[in-house]
C-alpha positions in Angstrom: 38.8 85.5 33.5 37.0 87.8 36.3 37.0 87.8 40.1 33.6 87.4 42.0 32.6 86.9 45.1 30.2 83.3 45.3 28.1 81.6 48.1 29.1 77.4 48.0 25.8 76.0 48.2 26.7 72.2 48.4 29.2 69.8 47.4 29.3 68.1 43.9 29.6 64.6 43.0 33.2 64.6 42.3 33.5 66.8 45.8 33.7 70.2 44.4 31.9 73.1 46.0 29.2 74.1 43.8 28.1 77.7 43.5 25.0 78.6 41.9 25.1 81.8 39.3 23.1 83.6 36.7 25.5 81.4 34.4 24.9 78.3 35.7 26.9 76.4 38.9 30.7 77.5 39.1 32.8 74.8 40.8 35.5 75.8 43.2 37.8 73.3 45.1 38.6 72.7 48.5 35.2 74.5 49.4 31.9 73.6 52.0 28.5 74.1 51.4 27.7 77.7 53.5 31.5 79.4 52.6 31.2 82.7 51.2 34.5 83.1 48.9 36.5 85.5 46.4 37.5 83.4 43.2 39.1 84.0 40.2 36.4 82.3 37.5 37.5 80.7 34.4 34.0 79.6 32.8 32.4 77.3 35.1 35.9 77.1 37.0 36.6 79.0 40.0 40.2 79.2 42.0 40.0 80.7 45.6 41.8 84.0 46.1 40.2 84.7 49.4 37.3 83.4 52.3 35.2 85.6 53.9 32.8 82.9 55.8 33.9 79.9 56.4 32.0 76.5 57.6 32.2 75.5 61.1 32.6 71.5 59.1 36.1 73.0 57.8 39.1 71.0 59.8 42.9 71.0 59.2 44.0 68.1 56.6 46.0 66.0 58.0 48.5 65.9 54.9 51.0 69.2 54.1 50.5 67.2 50.2 47.0 68.2 49.8 45.2 71.3 49.0 46.1 75.3 47.2 49.2 75.2 49.6 50.6 71.7 49.5 54.0 70.7 49.7 55.3 70.8 46.3 52.1 71.4 44.3 48.7 70.1 45.2 48.3 66.6 44.9 45.5 65.6 43.5 45.0 62.0 45.5 42.7 63.1 47.8 39.7 66.0 47.0 38.0 65.9 50.7 40.7 66.2 53.6 38.9 69.6 54.2 35.9 68.2 55.4 34.9 67.0 59.0 34.4 63.2 59.1 30.4 63.6 59.7 29.9 66.0 56.5 32.3 64.1 54.5 30.1 60.9 55.7 26.9 62.5 54.8 28.5 63.0 51.6 29.7 59.9 50.8 26.5 58.4 51.6 24.8 60.5 49.5 25.9 59.9 46.7 24.2 56.5 46.7 21.2 58.0 47.7 21.1 60.8 45.0 21.7 58.1 42.2 18.8 55.8 43.4 16.6 58.6 43.3 17.2 59.6 40.0 16.0 56.1 38.9 12.7 56.5 41.0 14.3 54.3 43.6 14.1 55.0 47.4 15.2 51.8 49.3 16.9 52.0 52.3 20.1 53.0 52.7 22.6 51.8 55.3 24.7 54.5 57.1 27.8 54.2 55.4 30.8 51.5 56.1 33.6 54.2 57.0 37.3 53.9 56.1 40.1 55.0 58.1 43.7 56.6 57.4 46.3 54.2 56.6 44.1 51.0 55.2 45.3 51.2 51.8 47.0 48.5 50.8 46.8 49.1 46.9 48.4 52.0 45.6 48.7 53.9 42.0 51.8 56.2 41.9 53.0 58.0 39.7 56.5 58.6 38.9 59.6 60.4 36.6 62.7 59.9 36.6 64.6 63.3 36.3 68.6 64.7 36.0 68.6 64.3 39.8 66.1 62.2 41.3 63.1 59.5 40.4 59.5 61.3 41.1 57.0 59.5 43.1 53.3 60.7 43.9 50.2 61.7 42.9 49.5 64.1 39.6 47.9 67.4 40.6 44.6 67.8 39.7 44.4 68.3 36.0 47.6 68.4 35.2 50.6 66.2 34.7 52.3 68.1 37.3 53.6 64.6 39.4 53.0 66.0 43.8 56.3 64.0 45.0 55.4 62.9 48.6 57.3 61.5 51.5 54.2 60.3 53.1 50.3 60.0 53.1 48.0 59.4 55.6 45.7 56.5 53.5 48.6 54.4 52.8 49.8 51.9 54.6 52.5 52.1 56.4 54.2 48.7 54.6 53.5 51.3 51.7 55.5 53.8 52.7 57.9 52.7 54.3 59.0 51.7 51.7 58.7 54.4 49.7 62.6 54.5 48.9 62.7 50.7 48.1 60.3 51.6 45.4 62.3 54.6 44.1 65.2 52.7 43.9 63.5 49.9 41.3 61.3 52.6 39.5 64.8 54.4 38.9 66.1 50.8 37.7 63.4 50.0 35.4 63.1 54.0 34.0 64.3 54.2 30.4 63.3 57.5 29.8 62.5 61.3 31.3 58.4 60.1 30.1 56.0 59.6 33.3 54.7 55.9 34.2 52.8 54.2 36.7 53.3 51.9 39.6 50.3 50.0 41.2 51.5 48.8 44.6 49.6 46.0 46.5 50.7 45.1 50.4 50.6 41.9 50.0 51.1 39.0 52.8 54.6 38.7 52.2 55.7 42.3 50.8 54.8 44.5 47.8 53.9 43.4 44.4 55.0 46.1 42.1 53.0 46.5 38.6 54.9 49.0 36.5 52.7 50.3 33.4 53.6 52.3 30.4 57.4 52.3 30.9 58.9 51.6 27.6 61.4 49.1 26.0 62.6 47.4 28.6 65.6 45.8 27.7 67.7 43.3 29.5 69.6 46.2 31.4 66.7 47.5 32.9 66.1 44.2 33.6 69.2 43.2 34.9 69.0 46.3 37.0 66.2 45.7 38.5 66.9 42.1 39.5 70.4 43.2 41.1 68.4 46.2 43.0 65.6 44.1 44.6 68.0 41.6 45.7 70.0 44.4 47.0 66.9 44.9 49.1 67.3 41.5 50.9 63.6 41.9 51.7 60.3 43.4 51.1 59.4 43.1 47.1 57.6 40.0 46.2 57.5 40.7 42.8 58.2 43.4 39.7 56.1 43.3 36.8 55.9 45.6 34.0 53.2 46.0 31.3 51.5 42.7 33.4 55.3 40.7 32.2 57.0 39.3 35.6 60.6 41.0 35.7 61.3 39.3 38.7 59.2 37.2 41.4 61.9 36.3 45.0 58.5 35.7 46.4 55.1 34.8 45.1 52.6 37.1 46.3 49.6 36.6 48.1 46.4 37.7 49.9 44.2 35.9 51.9 40.6 35.4 51.7 38.6 34.1 54.8 41.6 32.2 55.4 42.1 30.9 51.3 45.3 32.4 49.9 45.4 33.7 46.3 48.0 34.9 44.3 47.0 37.4 42.3 48.0 38.0 38.7 50.8 40.7 38.1 48.5 44.0 37.6 45.1 42.3 38.5 42.4 43.9 40.6 42.1 43.8 43.9 39.8 45.7 46.3 42.2 48.8 47.8 41.6 47.9 51.7 40.7 44.8 53.3 38.3 46.1 55.7 36.8 47.5 52.9 36.8 43.9 51.5 35.9 42.3 54.4 32.7 44.0 55.3 31.5 43.1 51.7 31.9 39.8 51.6 30.2 39.6 55.0 27.2 41.6 53.8 27.2 39.1 50.8 27.9 35.8 53.2 25.4 36.5 55.5 22.3 37.8 52.1 23.5 34.4 50.4 21.8 32.6 54.1 21.2 29.2 53.1 21.9 29.0 49.3 23.4 25.9 48.5 24.5 26.8 44.7 25.6 30.7 43.6 26.9 31.8 40.8 29.3 34.4 41.1 29.4 36.8 37.9 32.7 38.8 37.3 34.7 37.1 40.1 38.6 38.6 39.5 40.1 35.7 41.6 37.7 34.7 43.9 37.5 37.8 46.5 33.8 36.1 46.7 33.8 32.9 45.1 36.4 31.4 47.4 34.7 32.7 50.6 31.5 31.5 49.5 33.0 27.9 48.5 33.3 27.8 52.4 29.1 27.5 52.6 28.2 26.7 49.2 28.4 25.6 46.1 29.7 28.1 43.3 30.3 28.8 39.9 32.8 31.9 39.3 32.5 32.8 35.9 35.2 35.4 34.8 36.5 37.1 31.5 40.1 37.4 32.5 42.1 34.1 32.0 44.8 34.9 34.1 42.8 36.2 37.3 40.7 32.9 36.9 44.0 30.7 37.3 44.9 32.6 39.9 41.7 31.8 41.5 41.7 27.9 40.2 44.6 27.4 42.0 43.9 29.0 45.1 40.5 26.3 45.2 42.6 23.7 43.8 44.7 23.6 47.0 42.8 24.9 49.9 41.0 21.9 51.8 37.7 22.2 53.0 36.0 24.5 50.4 32.8 23.1 49.0 32.9 22.4 45.2 34.1 25.2 43.2 33.6 25.3 39.6 35.0 27.9 36.8 34.3 29.4 33.6 36.1 32.0 31.2 33.3 34.0 29.8 33.1 37.8 28.1 30.3 38.6 30.4 29.9 42.2 28.5 29.2 40.4 25.1 27.7 37.1 26.5 26.1 37.2 29.5 24.8 34.1 31.3 20.9 33.6 30.2 18.1 33.6 32.1 18.0 29.6 31.1 21.5 29.0 32.7 21.1 31.2 35.7 17.9 28.8 36.6 19.7 26.3 38.6 21.3 29.1 41.1 20.0 29.7 44.4 21.6 32.8 44.4 23.9 35.5 42.2 26.6 37.8 43.2 27.5 39.9 40.8 30.7 43.2 41.0 31.5 44.3 37.9 33.7 46.9 36.7 32.3 50.8 36.6 30.6 50.5 33.9 28.1 48.0 35.6 26.3 44.9 34.7 23.0 46.3 32.4 23.0 43.4 29.8 23.5 40.5 32.7 21.2 42.0 34.3 18.6 42.4 31.9 18.9 38.2 31.7 18.8 38.3 35.6 15.6 40.2 35.4 14.1 37.2 33.1 15.5 34.4 35.8 13.9 32.6 38.6 16.7 33.4 41.0 15.6 34.2 44.5 18.3 36.3 45.6 21.0 39.0 44.3 23.5 40.6 45.5 25.0 43.9 43.8 28.1 44.9 44.4 29.3 48.1 43.0 31.9 50.9 42.8 29.6 53.1 40.6 26.4 54.4 41.8 25.3 55.2 38.5 25.6 52.2 36.7 24.3 51.0 40.1 21.3 52.2 40.0 20.4 51.6 36.6 21.3 48.0 36.9 18.8 48.1 39.6 15.9 49.9 38.2 15.9 46.7 35.9 16.1 44.1 38.4 13.1 46.2 40.6 11.4 46.6 37.4 11.0 42.7 37.1 10.0 42.3 40.4 12.8 42.3 42.5 12.9 44.2 46.1 15.2 46.3 47.1 16.1 44.7 50.7 19.4 47.3 51.7 22.3 49.0 50.6 25.1 49.4 52.2 27.6 52.2 50.9 31.2 51.3 52.1 34.3 53.9 51.7 37.4 52.6 51.2 38.7 55.5 48.8 39.4 57.6 51.7 38.7 61.9 51.1 37.8 61.1 47.7 34.7 60.8 45.9 34.1 57.4 45.1 32.5 55.1 46.9 31.3 51.0 47.1 28.0 49.9 47.6 26.2 46.6 48.2 22.8 45.9 47.7 20.6 42.7 48.4 17.4 42.1 46.2 14.8 39.2 46.8 12.2 37.8 44.7 
């Protein structure tokens, strides 16, 4: 370990400050461009010891759990609470701009659709049972240490207000002192708790969870462990433009409703008067069920439980255009160009890996409008480069923030041929 003084040149894609040195870049968490810091350095990672020049873009973090002096340790849930809104928003938008530029793409990129505190309806906590307590919080960055939280400014009041209830249910289901996780989803009627990594959940734990949830009387709609339902006093539901859907236990949902609504508005506007639409990687119907308000839609998804949730919602909602469904692994078996030719428009929203093979088929198709929704600017840029090489024009790309104070950004791209 060496100690040296460095000047931070820029923010890296992970949100750390980067100083350029003769030996290569050094990454320094919790710093901003223009700051001069004395760091304890190990290889290409620096820890701030003191700061002699402070950026005017530095602000006081809103959470006591954030940063090197955070309560109970440095919470790894956020990386950029110390940056001003202007710097932070520019950083997020630039993640998309730079990813596109790396593939030679320079389309118009709209201003960032911002996220606000208290919007997160889906949060993943790490938990561990100790001799005295049940720890509920987030891992310290690069560590197995759990920073136990008593509040969280990114999370909804509906989640934070139920932290004690979450602790009680977690204590009931825990079978050892090994850490495990819970995805907490705030639904219309209460919380959906999806535990993962709890070893050997037996009858005793199931009874304890049932007694605990019933004693809480209200607020917990469902508890599951590794996808298996333990108790479901009320079916948890979320809403897609008036269509109520009960997602599968632990299933994917967008992290915030405002971001989901912003994406959906872009998608629906771009579809215009399209009469037949394919929604690929459709999940439980985030877009498909909204699209069905104005067009026939074919929803394709590989997860059987998600597709069943979509199907049930479509069949039990009046006023929708026809919705057809197909279970299909689009990574192994993308829709072929010959299958795509019957659609006026295609929407795709894949996992972080993107939709490379599917885009190759789209590139060969005659589909007029393609709308790409992505949580990874790098894979998005690759996919868009495939489409633009085949003659598609990127009309607009909109970056959307739903993971506040993190280095993750969503984007929606509208393409036409």
